[in-house]
C-alpha positions, -999 to 999 in steps of 0.1 A, spaced: 815 715 190 797 743 207 794 746 244 761 760 258 762 778 290 733 790 310 732 819 334 721 808 368 712 828 398 732 827 430 707 804 446 710 779 418 678 783 398 660 807 375 653 833 401 618 823 410 613 815 447 597 783 457 568 783 481 591 773 510 614 802 502 586 828 502 576 847 533 548 830 552 527 861 550 525 861 512 496 840 498 487 831 463 454 843 448 441 807 450 449 805 487 432 838 494 401 827 474 399 794 493 402 813 526 375 838 516 351 810 505 357 791 538 350 822 558 318 829 538 306 793 543 313 795 580 293 827 584 264 813 564 263 782 585 261 803 616 236 829 604 210 807 586 199 787 617 196 819 637 174 835 610 153 804 606 145 803 643 131 839 641 105 828 616 70 842 619 50 827 648 26 799 639 -10 810 631 -34 802 658 -53 769 654 -83 752 669 -89 714 673 -117 698 653 -130 663 657 -135 645 624 -171 635 619 -183 604 599 -180 610 562 -159 642 566 -131 649 541 -103 674 544 -120 694 517 -152 696 538 -133 707 568 -113 733 548 -146 747 535 -161 748 570 -130 766 583 -119 790 555 -88 811 557 -92 847 544 -72 851 512 -68 814 506 -86 790 483 -101 758 497 -73 738 481 -47 761 499 -65 756 531 -64 718 527 -27 721 522 -24 742 553 -44 717 574 -22 689 561 9 709 570 -5 717 605 -10 680 612 21 667 595 0 647 570 14 633 538 -19 621 525 -55 631 527 -68 602 548 -87 611 579 -108 589 602 -140 597 621 -132 606 657 -97 618 649 -88 652 662 -70 675 639 -58 711 640 -73 737 617 -67 774 613 -86 794 639 -115 816 626 -105 852 617 -120 865 649 -98 842 670 -67 853 650 -76 889 656 -80 884 693 -46 867 696 -30 895 676 -43 921 700 -28 904 731 
C-alpha cells in the first residue's frame, strides 16, 4: 500500500486566502465594477433631472376660440409656424393643449403658436 501525503500550508489550506482573511481594502474586480456602476447610476440620476429642467423655454402662444366647423387642420393653416408643415403645426397644437385626439368643439379655447411677429417681440425683451 502506498501512502499519499499532501503538503499543506501553515494555515491549513492551499495557501489561498479566503475573503475574510484578506485585508478590507483589497477588492475584487467584480466588486470594483459594481461600485463604479452604482456611482455612475447615482450621478446620472442626479444630473438628468437638472438638465431636463433647463430645457428651452416654451414658445409663445396665443389663445384662439374654436369656431363652428373648425378643425385642427384649419386652425394650423390659419396659424402657420415658419419652417413647419401644417401636419407638424397640428401636432404642436395638440401638444400645447395636451390633446390625445383631434376632436375640438365650437366655443372651446385652445392655445396655438403665436405669429412670428409676436415671437420676435418676445425674443427682443
